[in-house]
C-alpha positions in Angstrom: 111.6 95.4 99.7 109.3 97.7 97.8 111.5 97.6 94.7 111.4 93.8 94.9 107.5 94.0 95.1 107.7 96.3 91.9 109.6 93.6 90.2 107.4 90.8 91.0 104.3 92.6 90.2 105.7 93.7 87.0 106.8 90.4 85.8 103.6 88.6 86.8 100.9 91.0 86.3 101.7 94.1 84.2 103.3 92.3 81.6 100.1 90.1 81.0 99.2 90.9 77.5 95.3 91.3 78.3 96.1 93.3 81.6 98.7 95.7 79.7 96.2 96.3 76.9 93.5 97.4 79.5 96.1 99.6 81.2 97.1 101.2 77.8 93.5 102.1 77.2 93.1 103.5 80.8 96.1 106.0 80.0 94.7 107.1 76.8 91.3 107.8 78.7 93.0 109.5 81.5 95.3 111.5 79.3 92.4 112.7 77.3 90.7 114.4 80.5 94.3 115.5 81.9 95.0 117.4 78.5 91.4 118.8 77.8 90.0 121.3 80.3 86.6 121.3 78.2 86.5 117.3 78.4 87.1 117.4 82.2 84.6 120.2 82.7 82.1 117.9 80.7 83.0 115.0 83.1 82.5 117.0 86.3 79.0 117.9 84.9 78.2 114.3 84.4 79.5 113.4 87.9 77.3 116.0 89.5 74.3 114.9 87.3 74.7 111.3 88.8 75.1 112.7 92.3 79.0 111.5 92.5 81.6 113.7 93.9 83.7 115.4 91.4 87.0 113.6 91.1 90.0 113.8 88.7 91.1 110.4 87.1 94.6 109.6 88.4 97.4 109.2 86.0 100.0 106.4 86.6 103.7 106.4 86.5 105.2 103.2 84.7 107.9 103.0 87.3 105.6 102.8 90.1 103.2 99.8 90.0 100.9 101.0 92.7 100.4 104.3 90.7 98.9 102.0 87.9 96.8 100.3 90.7 95.4 103.8 91.6 94.7 104.7 88.0 92.5 101.4 87.7 90.8 102.0 90.7 89.9 105.5 89.8 88.6 104.5 86.4 86.5 101.9 88.1 85.2 104.5 90.6 84.1 106.6 87.5 82.9 103.7 85.4 79.2 105.0 85.4 80.2 108.5 84.7 82.5 107.4 81.9 79.7 105.5 80.2 77.2 108.5 80.3 80.1 110.8 79.1 80.9 108.3 76.1 77.2 108.3 74.9 77.3 112.1 74.3 81.1 112.8 73.8 84.1 111.2 72.1 86.6 109.4 73.9 89.9 108.0 72.5 89.3 104.6 73.9 86.7 102.5 75.7 86.5 99.3 77.7 84.6 96.3 76.8 82.6 94.4 79.5 85.0 91.8 79.9 88.0 94.3 80.1 86.0 96.1 83.1 85.8 92.7 84.7 89.5 92.3 84.3 90.3 95.7 85.7 88.2 94.9 88.8 89.9 91.4 89.3 93.3 93.0 89.0 92.7 95.8 91.4 91.5 93.1 94.0 94.4 90.9 93.3 96.8 93.8 93.8 94.9 95.3 97.0 97.0 93.4 99.4 100.3 94.5 97.8 99.3 98.1 97.9 98.5 97.9 101.6 101.9 96.1 102.2 103.6 98.9 100.3 102.2 101.6 102.4 103.1 99.9 105.7 106.7 99.2 104.6 107.1 102.9 103.4 105.6 104.2 106.7 107.6 106.0 109.3 106.6 102.9 112.0 108.0 100.3 109.4 110.2 97.6 111.0 112.5 95.0 109.7 110.8 92.6 111.7 107.5 93.2 109.7 109.2 91.9 106.4 109.1 88.1 106.7 105.6 87.9 108.1 104.3 90.0 105.5 105.8 88.0 102.5 104.3 84.8 104.3 100.8 86.2 104.5 101.1 87.3 100.8 102.1 83.7 99.6 99.1 82.3 101.7 96.6 84.8 100.1 97.9 84.2 96.5 97.8 80.3 97.2 94.1 80.5 98.4 91.3 80.4 95.8 88.7 83.2 95.9 85.6 84.1 94.1 87.2 87.3 92.5 89.9 85.2 90.8 87.8 85.0 87.8 89.8 85.8 84.8 92.9 86.2 86.8 93.6 82.7 88.0 96.6 82.0 86.0 98.0 85.8 86.8 97.7 84.9 90.4 99.5 81.6 90.1 102.2 83.5 88.1 102.4 86.2 90.9 102.8 83.5 93.6 105.5 82.1 91.8 107.3 85.6 91.2 107.0 86.5 94.8 108.3 83.0 96.0 111.3 83.6 93.6 112.1 87.0 94.4 111.8 86.4 98.1 113.3 82.9 98.2 116.1 83.9 100.7 114.3 86.4 102.7 114.2 84.3 105.9 117.9 83.7 105.8 118.7 87.2 105.6 120.0 88.0 109.3 118.6 91.5 109.3 114.9 90.3 108.7 115.2 87.0 110.4 116.7 88.2 113.8 114.4 91.2 113.9 111.4 88.8 113.4 112.5 86.5 116.1 113.1 89.3 118.7 109.8 91.0 118.1 107.3 89.7 120.6 104.6 89.9 118.3 106.0 87.3 115.7 108.9 85.4 117.7 109.4 82.3 115.6 106.0 81.6 114.3 106.6 83.0 110.7 109.4 80.8 109.6 108.4 78.3 106.5 111.3 75.7 107.5 112.3 74.3 111.0 116.0 74.4 109.8 115.9 78.2 109.3 114.0 78.7 112.5 116.8 76.7 114.5 119.6 78.5 112.8 118.0 82.0 113.6 117.9 80.8 117.3 121.6 79.9 117.1 122.7 83.2 115.5 120.6 84.9 118.3 122.2 83.0 121.1 125.8 83.7 119.6 125.1 87.5 119.5 124.0 87.4 123.1 127.0 85.2 124.2 129.3 87.6 122.6 127.6 90.7 124.1 127.8 89.3 127.5 131.6 88.6 127.2 132.8 92.1 127.7 136.7 93.0 128.5 137.0 94.6 131.9 139.0 97.2 130.7 136.2 98.2 128.2 133.8 98.3 131.1 136.1 100.5 133.0 136.4 103.0 130.1 132.6 102.8 129.7 132.0 103.9 133.3 134.6 106.9 132.9 132.2 109.9 133.1 134.8 112.5 132.1 135.1 114.1 128.5 136.7 111.7 125.9 140.4 111.9 125.8 140.3 113.3 122.2 138.0 116.1 123.2 140.3 116.8 126.3 143.4 116.9 124.0 141.8 119.2 121.4 140.7 121.8 123.9 144.1 121.5 125.6 145.8 122.5 122.6 143.5 125.6 122.1 140.4 126.2 124.0 139.2 128.7 121.5 139.5 126.1 118.6 136.4 124.7 117.5 136.3 121.0 117.4 134.1 119.0 114.7 132.5 115.6 114.9 134.3 113.3 112.4 132.4 110.0 113.0 130.3 108.2 115.5 132.1 105.1 116.3 130.3 102.1 118.2 132.6 100.6 120.6 132.4 96.7 121.5 130.8 97.6 124.8 127.8 99.1 122.8 128.3 102.7 123.8 128.7 105.4 121.3 131.9 107.6 121.3 133.0 110.7 119.4 136.0 110.6 117.3 137.1 114.4 116.9 139.4 116.3 114.9 140.3 119.9 114.6 138.3 122.0 112.2 141.0 122.9 109.7 138.8 125.7 108.3 139.3 127.6 111.7 142.9 127.0 112.1 144.9 130.2 112.5 
């Protein structure tokens, strides 16, 4: 999902001429301080004079949209310090007033995407979160806001890109079934009733299939002794190590081991 967000944002936002020009200027400014210890020391001095914490400007990576977001946000945080610095020292580029406004509007536009990216990349992320998150993004992009000044067209293009990139997300069984089984979401986040009904049917089919178990498989599942393959392996040579070849999930839902003799330890 993170890669799909990257593509949508690149197509709708970062490829916009006015925004890409501001990003290019930002990279020049950040690169100036990263490659010049003297320039960075002077910027630190300005930050201290203004009573600001001494922070480095963040460099972005073109293949990661959120790193560009962090770069623009760090430039905004140092807007005043950069203005004071430019009055006394040379910079490779400077922003106009309209470009500063555009950067601020762009970061506000991308803020929900940055939050979503952090959530889906966290260790607690769940497949059930995908469909609700996409729906919330669409609603935010479809809603007018005071901060849209200068980026209304970009916002509309971004909504179109997100809708296109995630057009079939509700029909993916992995996400649709995970969402409907999550007590937080259930079936409240489906855009079409037909998709909701079909997801209910898929879940019912899975439950029915799981309840129809073979009695022989039930008897095998209740056997508490070691697997036959493991007994066979140790019967052949009790001192011969056995290695796990793979985990196999049986129809009754239990995990069993497929064992093989370790060829590296044969005599």
